[in-house]
C-alpha positions in Angstrom: 149.0 -12.6 142.2 150.3 -15.8 141.1 151.6 -18.1 144.0 154.8 -20.1 142.9 155.0 -23.9 143.7 157.6 -26.5 143.6 154.9 -29.5 143.6 155.4 -32.3 141.4 153.6 -32.7 138.0 151.9 -29.1 138.4 152.1 -26.3 135.8 152.6 -22.8 136.2 150.5 -21.1 138.3 148.8 -24.4 139.8 150.0 -26.1 142.6 151.0 -29.9 141.8 149.6 -32.7 143.8 152.6 -34.9 143.6 154.9 -35.2 146.4 158.5 -35.7 145.9 160.1 -39.1 147.4 162.0 -39.5 150.6 165.2 -36.9 150.4 164.3 -35.9 146.7 164.8 -32.3 146.5 164.4 -29.3 144.1 165.7 -25.6 143.9 163.8 -23.3 142.0 164.4 -19.9 140.8 161.5 -17.9 138.5 162.3 -14.8 136.9 159.9 -12.2 135.1 160.3 -8.5 134.2 158.0 -6.1 135.8 157.1 -2.9 133.8 155.2 -0.8 136.8 154.4 -2.8 139.5 151.1 -1.8 141.8 151.4 1.0 144.2 149.7 0.3 147.4 148.4 3.5 150.2 147.8 3.2 153.5 146.3 5.8 155.3 147.9 8.0 153.2 151.2 6.5 153.2 152.9 4.8 150.4 153.5 1.1 151.6 154.6 -0.3 148.1 156.8 2.0 146.3 156.0 2.5 142.5 159.3 1.6 140.4 159.9 1.8 137.1 161.7 -1.0 135.6 162.2 -4.4 137.8 163.4 -7.9 137.5 161.1 -10.0 140.2 160.5 -14.1 141.3 160.8 -16.2 143.6 163.7 -18.2 144.5 162.0 -21.8 146.5 163.2 -25.3 147.8 161.7 -28.5 148.5 162.5 -31.7 149.9 160.7 -34.9 150.8 160.3 -36.1 154.2 159.1 -39.9 153.8 155.9 -41.3 153.6 154.7 -38.6 151.5 155.4 -35.7 153.2 157.4 -32.5 151.5 158.5 -29.0 153.4 159.2 -26.3 151.3 160.7 -22.5 151.6 159.9 -19.6 148.7 161.5 -16.9 148.9 160.1 -13.5 146.8 163.3 -11.6 145.6 163.8 -8.5 142.9 166.2 -5.9 141.2 164.5 -2.8 140.5 165.3 0.3 139.0 163.2 3.7 139.5 162.2 6.9 137.8 165.0 8.9 140.0 162.1 10.5 141.5 161.8 10.6 145.4 159.1 7.4 145.2 161.7 5.1 143.5 162.8 2.0 145.3 166.4 1.0 143.9 168.0 -1.8 144.8 167.5 -5.3 145.9 164.3 -5.8 147.3 163.2 -9.1 149.1 159.8 -10.0 150.2 158.1 -12.0 152.6 159.1 -16.0 153.1 156.8 -18.7 152.9 157.3 -21.7 154.7 155.0 -25.0 154.3 154.3 -28.3 154.2 152.8 -31.2 152.0 150.9 -34.0 153.1 150.1 -36.6 150.1 146.4 -37.3 151.2 145.8 -40.1 147.7 148.2 -41.7 145.4 147.0 -43.7 142.5 147.8 -44.2 138.9 144.6 -42.2 138.3 144.5 -39.8 141.1 146.6 -37.7 143.3 145.6 -35.8 146.3 147.7 -33.2 148.8 147.0 -31.3 151.7 148.9 -28.2 152.2 149.9 -25.7 155.0 151.6 -22.6 154.9 153.2 -19.8 156.9 154.0 -15.9 155.6 156.6 -14.3 157.9 156.5 -10.5 157.5 160.7 -10.4 157.2 160.8 -8.4 153.8 161.1 -4.7 153.0 158.1 -3.0 153.9 158.7 -0.4 151.2 158.7 -3.5 148.2 155.7 -5.4 146.7 155.0 -8.6 148.2 156.1 -7.4 151.8 153.7 -6.9 154.1 153.8 -6.1 158.1 151.8 -9.0 159.5 152.3 -12.5 159.7 149.7 -14.7 157.6 149.1 -18.4 157.3 147.3 -20.3 154.3 145.6 -23.4 153.8 144.4 -25.3 150.4 144.5 -28.9 148.6 145.5 -30.1 145.3 143.8 -32.9 143.4 145.4 -34.4 139.9 143.5 -36.2 137.4 146.4 -38.5 135.4 146.4 -40.4 132.3 148.6 -40.8 129.2 147.8 -37.6 128.2 148.6 -36.0 130.8 147.0 -34.6 133.6 143.9 -32.0 134.7 144.9 -30.1 137.9 142.6 -28.2 140.7 144.2 -26.4 143.4 142.1 -24.3 146.0 143.6 -22.5 149.4 142.5 -19.6 151.4 145.0 -17.3 153.0 144.4 -15.8 156.5 145.3 -11.8 157.0 143.8 -8.9 159.0 141.2 -7.0 157.5 142.6 -3.7 156.3 141.3 -0.7 154.0 144.5 0.2 152.5 142.6 2.8 150.7 139.3 3.8 150.0 137.1 1.6 148.2 139.5 -1.3 148.7 139.0 -4.2 151.1 141.8 -6.7 151.8 141.8 -9.3 154.2 140.7 -13.3 154.3 141.4 -14.3 150.5 140.4 -17.5 148.5 143.0 -18.7 145.8 141.7 -20.9 143.1 143.5 -22.2 140.3 142.3 -25.1 137.3 145.2 -26.0 134.9 145.6 -28.6 131.9 149.2 -30.5 131.2 149.3 -32.2 128.1 152.3 -34.6 127.7 153.5 -34.4 124.2 156.8 -35.8 124.5 158.3 -38.0 127.0 160.2 -34.7 127.9 158.6 -32.0 127.1 154.7 -30.9 128.1 152.5 -28.0 127.2 149.8 -26.2 130.1 147.5 -23.6 130.3 145.7 -22.7 133.6 143.2 -20.1 135.0 143.7 -18.6 138.2 142.1 -16.7 140.7 141.7 -14.5 143.7 138.7 -13.1 145.6 139.1 -11.0 149.2 136.1 -12.2 151.0 135.4 -8.8 152.8 135.2 -7.3 149.1 132.9 -9.5 146.9 130.3 -6.2 147.2 132.8 -3.6 146.5 134.7 -5.5 143.3 137.5 -3.2 143.1 140.3 -4.3 142.9 139.3 -7.4 145.5 138.4 -9.8 142.5 141.2 -10.7 140.2 141.7 -13.4 137.6 144.4 -14.2 135.1 144.8 -16.7 132.0 148.3 -18.4 131.9 150.2 -20.4 129.2 153.8 -22.2 129.8 155.8 -25.2 128.2 158.1 -27.6 130.0 161.2 -29.0 128.9 163.5 -31.9 131.2 166.7 -30.4 129.7 168.6 -33.7 131.4 167.4 -35.9 134.8 168.5 -32.9 136.9 167.8 -29.8 135.0 163.7 -28.7 134.1 163.1 -25.7 132.1 159.8 -23.8 131.7 158.5 -20.7 129.9 155.1 -18.7 129.3 153.2 -16.0 129.4 149.9 -14.7 130.8 147.2 -12.0 130.3 144.9 -10.5 132.7 141.3 -11.1 132.8 139.3 -9.7 135.6 141.3 -6.4 136.8 142.3 -6.6 140.0 145.3 -6.1 142.8 148.4 -7.6 141.3 147.0 -8.7 137.8 149.2 -8.0 135.2 148.3 -6.6 131.4 150.5 -9.3 130.2 153.1 -11.3 132.1 156.2 -13.3 130.8 158.4 -15.3 132.8 161.4 -17.9 132.6 161.7 -20.7 135.6 164.6 -23.6 136.1 164.4 -26.2 138.7 167.0 -28.4 139.7 166.5 -31.7 140.9 168.4 -34.0 142.6 170.5 -36.4 140.5 169.7 -40.1 140.6 171.7 -42.4 142.3 174.7 -43.6 139.9 174.7 -47.3 139.1 176.8 -49.6 141.1 179.5 -51.1 138.7 179.5 -54.6 139.0 183.0 -56.2 139.9 183.8 -58.8 137.1 183.9 -62.1 138.7 185.5 -64.0 136.2 188.4 -62.0 134.4 188.8 -64.4 131.2 186.2 -66.6 129.6 185.1 -69.6 131.0 186.4 -72.9 129.0 184.6 -74.4 126.7 182.5 -77.5 128.1 183.9 -80.5 127.7 182.2 -83.0 124.6 180.5 -86.0 125.8 180.5 -88.9 123.3 178.2 -91.4 122.6 178.6 -94.8 120.7 176.1 -95.2 117.3 175.0 -98.8 116.6 177.8 -98.5 113.7 180.4 -98.7 116.8 181.5 -95.1 115.9 181.1 -92.3 119.1 179.6 -89.6 118.3 179.3 -85.9 119.3 176.3 -85.2 122.5 175.3 -81.8 122.1 175.0 -79.8 125.0 171.9 -79.8 127.3 169.6 -76.5 126.4 169.6 -73.6 129.1 166.9 -73.8 131.5 164.1 -71.5 130.8 163.9 -67.8 131.8 161.1 -68.2 133.9 160.5 -71.5 136.0 158.5 -73.4 138.9 161.2 -74.4 141.6 158.8 -76.0 144.5 156.4 -73.4 145.9 157.8 -70.5 144.2 158.4 -69.2 140.7 161.5 -67.9 139.7 163.0 -65.9 136.6 166.9 -65.1 135.6 167.5 -61.7 135.8 165.8 -58.4 137.8 162.5 -56.8 138.1 163.7 -53.2 138.2 161.6 -49.9 139.0 162.7 -46.3 138.6 164.8 -45.3 142.0 162.4 -44.3 145.2 159.3 -45.2 143.0 156.9 -48.0 141.9 156.8 -47.3 138.1 158.3 -50.2 136.2 161.6 -49.8 134.2 161.1 -51.3 130.6 163.3 -53.8 130.8 161.2 -55.6 133.7 158.1 -56.4 131.3 160.1 -59.3 129.1 160.3 -61.2 132.7 156.4 -60.2 133.8 155.6 -61.2 129.8 157.0 -64.6 130.7 155.7 -64.8 134.0 152.2 -64.5 132.8 153.0 -67.1 130.0 154.0 -69.7 132.5 150.5 -69.1 134.1 148.8 -69.1 131.3 150.1 -73.0 130.5 150.4 -74.2 133.8 146.7 -74.0 134.9 147.5 -75.9 138.3 148.8 -72.8 139.7 145.6 -71.4 141.1 147.2 -68.4 143.1 150.3 -66.7 143.2 151.2 -64.0 145.9 153.3 -61.5 144.6 155.6 -60.0 147.6 157.5 -56.7 147.5 160.7 -56.4 149.5 162.9 -53.3 150.3 166.2 -53.0 151.6 166.4 -51.2 154.7 167.5 -47.7 153.6 164.6 -45.3 155.1 162.5 -46.0 158.2 160.3 -49.0 158.4 157.0 -47.2 156.9 158.4 -45.8 153.9 160.0 -49.1 153.5 156.7 -50.8 153.6 155.0 -48.4 151.8 157.2 -48.6 148.6 157.2 -52.3 148.6 153.4 -53.0 148.7 153.4 -50.0 146.0 156.0 -52.1 143.6 154.0 -55.2 144.3 150.9 -53.9 143.0 152.5 -52.2 140.2 153.5 -55.9 139.2 149.5 -57.1 139.6 148.7 -54.3 137.4 151.3 -55.4 134.7 150.2 -59.2 135.2 146.4 -58.4 134.9 147.2 -56.0 131.8 149.0 -59.2 130.6 146.1 -61.3 131.0 146.4 -62.7 134.4 142.9 -63.1 136.1 142.9 -61.4 139.3 141.2 -64.3 141.0 144.6 -66.0 140.4 147.0 -63.3 142.0 147.1 -61.2 144.7 150.1 -58.9 146.2 151.5 -57.4 149.5 154.4 -55.5 150.9 156.6 -57.2 153.0 159.2 -54.3 153.4 161.9 -54.8 155.1 161.0 -57.3 157.8 162.1 -60.6 155.2 165.8 -59.7 154.0 167.5 -61.6 151.6 170.7 -61.7 153.1 171.4 -60.5 157.1 174.8 -59.1 155.7 174.8 -55.3 155.3 175.9 -54.1 152.5 175.7 -52.4 149.4 175.5 -55.6 147.3 172.5 -56.9 149.8 170.7 -54.1 149.7 170.1 -54.2 146.1 169.6 -57.8 146.7 166.7 -57.3 149.3 165.1 -54.9 146.9 163.2 -57.7 145.0 159.8 -59.1 144.0 159.0 -62.5 145.2 156.3 -65.0 143.8 155.2 -67.3 145.9 152.9 -70.4 144.7 150.1 -70.0 147.4 147.5 -72.8 146.3 148.4 -75.7 143.2 145.3 -77.6 142.3 145.6 -81.2 142.7 146.0 -83.9 140.4 143.1 -84.7 138.4 141.3 -81.6 140.1 139.1 -79.6 137.4 140.0 -76.0 136.3 138.0 -73.2 138.1 135.9 -70.9 135.2 138.1 -67.8 134.3 136.0 -65.4 132.5 137.2 -64.1 129.4 138.0 -60.3 130.6 138.6 -58.1 133.5 137.8 -54.6 134.4 140.7 -52.2 135.2 139.8 -51.3 138.9 141.6 -48.2 138.4 140.4 -46.8 134.4 137.1 -48.8 134.1 138.4 -50.7 130.7 138.0 -54.1 130.4 141.3 -56.1 129.5 141.1 -59.9 127.8 142.2 -62.5 129.6 144.4 -65.4 128.7 142.9 -69.2 128.0 144.8 -70.9 130.9 145.6 -74.9 129.9 147.3 -77.7 131.7 150.5 -79.1 130.7 150.7 -82.5 128.9 152.1 -85.2 131.6 154.8 -87.0 129.1 154.9 -90.6 129.9 158.6 -91.7 129.5 158.6 -95.1 127.5 159.4 -98.2 129.5 162.8 -99.8 129.6 163.4 -103.6 129.0 164.3 -105.7 132.0 167.6 -107.1 132.6 167.8 -110.6 131.5 168.3 -112.2 135.0 170.5 -114.5 133.6 172.7 -112.2 132.3 175.3 -112.0 135.0 177.1 -115.2 136.2 176.7 -115.9 139.6 180.7 -115.7 140.3 180.3 -111.9 138.9 177.0 -110.8 140.8 
């Protein structure tokens, strides 16, 4: 009964609403022990043979194609052993493969929404369960309400198939699938979830002779490595219908595309640089003393009409999720804006390299610029003082194409779009702002103007100090 899925962020039995990034792929395998699969009769002939024991499951593959579009392929597979009677179907059984596509309709920090379409092809063994004689199409939608706790998932779909009556009192035709799930993210690499899944045959709602079915599922997921994700769980039937087990035990393994290896930097300096020469200064006693070297420039500072910083704002590969090491730079920019009140507005620009297509690069750069905007808002910067925009790959940092320049082109730039004139009063800044993605209030920093330091006047030289011939 349960439809397998390779969607991102779901729980077993409920389609995930996430769509993988471009060229990200997953390969999944599910296996479960089946004691006595259902027997289906059609006009007195056996179309799905009974077996005593079977290891059943699915094998699947998914890949992102860019701009939140993904394709999937799932094939039911099984190895079954019968009871030795003429009705057994020993050996390998392959059900009908399913091909489908996913489109990420909405993607924010709080909500995901995805549409899907699938076609089921009658290529499997007709004497095996999950094998039918007609082509079926299915359509559906998935949604996720996300937060720090995990996610609440909703999945609904309809399967179009011809109306049949496999046995007296059982109508089989177009069906509606419904799934409701909850995922709790207990640890960064461990989560637990539960789901209620149901199916109803539209033509058989009045008889309720197997056309209505529902099941309760529990599962736990462990990210064993950046590449391997393991899931195990079980379920029990609630409404006894076609395909509902008395109980169910399953285990899954999903293999994801490994993240790209970081490029090992080429050392430019083989040996430590020489110590800077010490400067000497004569004190009033006539003795030369050492002058300490000037302090290093601050990590975040203003140069012209741009806020520059030492280091790099980094994101998770192919996504807009900020890496932890980036928050030190963002905190420094927030502190600078709090003390530089004459910077009235900053435009946060996201840039991407030429890898990938133009639409994907623009979308990714725009989402990354917004992620920095959100982080600065959480740090207390007023939303009236900043905006964001994605420029994709249209303004490269360097015209030379190489792996090093690709990394240089993936950047975030802070342009000073408006600066108050000297003596112009600071605009009124509210004490708090409402986060648009959660509705929570966040306190804003008090903005000040740095004090102007006037250097002391130097004594003018005596005009008679130089002799005429020395001038």
